[in-house]
C-alpha positions in Angstrom: 20.6 -13.1 -8.6 20.7 -9.5 -7.6 17.3 -7.8 -7.8 16.7 -4.1 -7.7 14.5 -3.2 -4.8 12.7 -0.6 -6.9 11.3 -3.5 -9.0 8.7 -4.1 -6.3 5.1 -3.1 -5.7 3.8 -3.3 -2.2 0.2 -3.4 -1.1 0.4 -2.0 2.4 -2.5 -2.8 4.8 -2.3 -0.3 7.7 0.0 2.1 5.9 -1.9 5.2 7.2 -1.4 4.3 10.9 1.2 5.7 13.2 3.9 3.1 12.5 2.6 2.5 8.9 3.3 6.1 7.9 6.9 5.8 8.8 7.3 2.6 7.0 5.5 4.0 4.0 8.0 6.8 3.8 10.9 4.4 4.0 9.4 2.3 1.2 9.0 5.5 -0.9 12.6 6.5 -0.2 13.7 3.2 -1.6 11.7 3.8 -4.8 9.2 1.0 -4.1 5.8 1.4 -5.8 3.2 1.6 -3.1 -0.6 1.1 -2.7 -1.9 1.7 0.7 -5.0 -0.2 1.9 -7.1 1.2 4.7 -10.5 0.4 6.2 -11.6 3.2 8.5 -12.5 6.8 7.7 -9.4 8.8 7.5 -8.7 12.5 7.5 -8.9 13.4 3.8 -5.7 15.5 4.1 -3.8 12.4 5.1 -4.9 10.6 2.0 -4.3 13.6 -0.2 -0.8 13.9 1.2 0.1 10.3 0.1 -1.7 10.8 -3.2 0.5 13.8 -4.0 3.5 11.4 -3.8 1.9 9.2 -6.4 0.7 6.6 -3.9 -2.6 5.0 -4.6 -4.8 4.7 -1.5 -7.8 2.3 -1.5 -10.4 1.9 1.1 -11.2 -1.8 1.7 -13.2 -4.1 3.9 -10.6 -6.6 5.2 -13.3 -9.1 6.0 -14.5 -9.2 2.4 -12.1 -11.7 0.7 -13.6 -11.3 -2.8 -13.2 -7.5 -2.6 -9.5 -7.9 -1.5 -8.9 -10.4 -4.3 -10.3 -7.9 -6.8 -8.2 -5.0 -5.4 -5.1 -7.2 -5.7 -5.8 -8.4 -9.2 -7.0 -5.0 -10.5 -4.0 -3.1 -9.0 -1.1 -5.5 -9.3 1.7 -4.2 -11.6 2.7 -6.6 -14.3 6.4 -7.4 -14.7 7.5 -6.7 -11.2 7.1 -8.4 -7.8 3.8 -7.6 -6.0 3.6 -8.3 -2.3 1.6 -7.5 0.8 2.7 -6.0 4.1 0.2 -5.9 6.9 0.3 -4.0 10.1 -3.3 -4.7 10.9 -3.9 -5.3 14.6 -0.5 -3.9 15.6 
């Protein structure tokens, strides 16, 4: 079965970090729908830059499993593959 890569939605933990930004742009270049998760205060201009590309950014507490579960269920896209990439701790 051949699957179109653009039929994917990625939750990306750490997508605003140094390495994460580069990977985020590659995912966007491949038409992958992207939701970036972050935990620390970020420069608002960084977040606005991603939002201008239609990328949803969500601040989360990675230690709060219930909050993460809610974020995943509330923001998953029906009908396509939803997955998680994590660069936390890298």
